N, C-alpha and C positions, 0 to 999 in steps of 0.2 A: 824598677819600682812601678807599681800599678798606676794607671792613668784613670781619669774620670771621663766617662763619655759625655757628649754634649747635652744629652737630655738630663742627665743627673746634675751636670754643672748648672744648667738653667734652673733646675728646681732649687738648688742651694742658693743661687744668686737671687731668685725671687724671694726666698725667705729672708736673705740678708738685706735686701732692699727695704722690706717691710720693717725689719728690726732697726736698721740704721735711721730710717725716717723718724721713728718714735724716740730713738736715742738722741737725735739732734734736737728734737723739740724739748726733751727733758733738760739737755745741757743748756739750751738757750734760756730756759727759765732760771737755771742756777746762776748763770753769769750775766744775765740781762743783756745779751749781745746776740746778733745774728750769727747763726751757725750754718755752715754749708757742708755738704757731704759729697764724696766721690762714689761712683758706682762700685759696689763690692766686687772683688775678684775671688775666684775659687780655684784652688789648686791642691794637689796632693804633695805634702812636704814631710820629710823625715824630721825626727826630733832635732837632729843636728842642724838641719837647714833652718828650722825655726830659730834655734839659738844663734846661728850665724847671722841671720837677718837682724836680730836684736842687737848684736854686738858690732855693728858697723862703726868705723872709726869717726872721731870728730864729734861735731855737735849733733849728729843724727843718732849717736849711741843711745839706746834706751837705758835710762837710769832708774826708772820706777816700773815695777811690774805688779799688777793686781790680778789675782787668779781666783776664780770660783769654779768648783767642780760641778759638773752637770751629770745627773743620773736619772733613771726612769726608763722610758721606752727606748732611748738612745743614751749612749755614754760619751762623755767628752768634757769640755770645759770652756770657759770664757777667759780670755787673756787680754787685758788692757796694757799696752806698753806706751810709756811717755818718754820721748827723747828729752835730754837735759833742758834744752831751751823751752820746750813745751811745759815741762814740770814746773819750771820757775814762773812762767807767765800764767799758767793756770792757778798757781798759788796766789799770785797777785789778784787775778779775777775773782777767785773764791773768797778772798779776804777784803775785796773792794779797795784794793790799793792800785796806784798807777803802775802800768806795765814797766818792768825794769827795777822795781823796788826790791823784790826778793832775790837774794844772792845765794841762799843756802836753805836746803830743805830740813826743817827742824820738826819737833813734835807737833806743833799746832798745824803746820802745813801738811804733815802726814795724815793727821785726822781729817782735814778737809779733803785731801785727795782720796783717802780711803772711802769717805762718805760719797764722794762723787762717783767713784768706781762702782760701789754697791748700787747706787741709784741708777746709773747708766745700764748696768747689767740687768737689774730688775726690770727696767723699762723695755729693754731689748727682748728679754726672755718672755715677759708677759705677753707682748704682742705676737711673738713668734709662736708661743704656745697656743694662743687663740687662733692664729692663722692656720697652723698645721693641725690642730685638734689632737695633739699627742701630749703625753706627760713628760715634761722636762723640769726637774727640780734642781735648784741651785743651793750650794752649801754656803756657809759663812766665808767671807773673803780672807785671803792671805795677801799681804802686801810686803814688798821689799823695796827699800830705797838704798841704792848702791851707786855712787857716782862713777864706779869703774865698770858698770854694766850689770845686767841681771841674768846672764846666761846660766849661772849656777842655780839661780832661783827657778828658772824655767825647767831645767833638768830635774830638780828636786820635786817640783809641783806636778809635772805631767809625764815624767820619764817612766813612771810605773803604770801608766794607762795604756800606752801603745808605742810602737816604734815609728809609726807614721800616722799622719792625720789628714783628713780633708779639712782644709783651712779656708774659712769664709772671712776674708779680710775687708774691713771697711775703715775709712778714714773720715773724720770730720774736722773742720778747721774754722777758726774765727778770723774773718778778714781783718786786715790791718794789724794783726798781732802775730806773735810767733807760736800761737797755740794750735797744736795739732794733736789729735787723740786717735791712736791706732787701736781699733777694736778687732779682735780675732775670735771667731767662733770655731772651736776645734771639735771635730767629730771623728770617732773611730771609723775606719773604712767600712766596716759592716753596717754602719748607719745609713748608707747610701740608699738602699732599697726602701727603707722605712720613710725617709724624708721625701724621696721621689714619689712614692705612692700617696703620701699625705698631700703633697702639693698638687698632684694630678687630680685627686679627689676634690680638693678645694676648688680648683679652676674649672672642673667640669660640673660643679654645683652639686 
C-alpha cells in the first residue's frame, strides 16, 4: 500500500487543523459548551481498514455515520462517525436535556444529529475551501443509525469512490461528558499533489 511522504502529510494536516478549529467553534455554539480538539492525524487507509476502525467492539463501536460526497478539483468525502455513547450524549446536548437522558436514537434525535453533521461539514469545508483556494463541493448528507455498527453503510457510501484513501482524522470532545465527534476527511490518493500545491502556495503568500 502506498505511503504519504512527510511534506504531503504536513499539508493535509495543516488543512485539517484549520477545518477542525472552525468545526469546534460551530459545535460549541450548537451545544453551548466548551469544545476541545485533538491534532488531526493523516494516514493512507484502505476501505476495509476504515470499516474495521469503525466496527471496534464495545462502547467504541460507531453506530451513527454521516457522509457527504466531495467533488470538484479533488474527489473524496467527509465521514462523521459517532460511537454509541457519543450519539446518546450528543442527542441530550442538542435537545437541551441532562446527559444520560437519551437511551435510544429515534426520529427526533436523528434529525438533530443529521443537522449537526451538515452544519459541521459545512463549517469545515467552507474554511478549508477558503484556505486552499480550490473548489470542493459537498452533496446532501446521507445518515445511518445502526446500533450494530455502520460498516456496511461506509462500504455502500464510499466503496465506489476508491479502494484506499488519504484520511485526515480529527476528533473533538466536550469535557466532562461522553461526547466525542470523529470527523474524517477522505481524499483519493491522486488528490495529494493538488492539496500540497495549494497549501504551499498559501503559506508562501
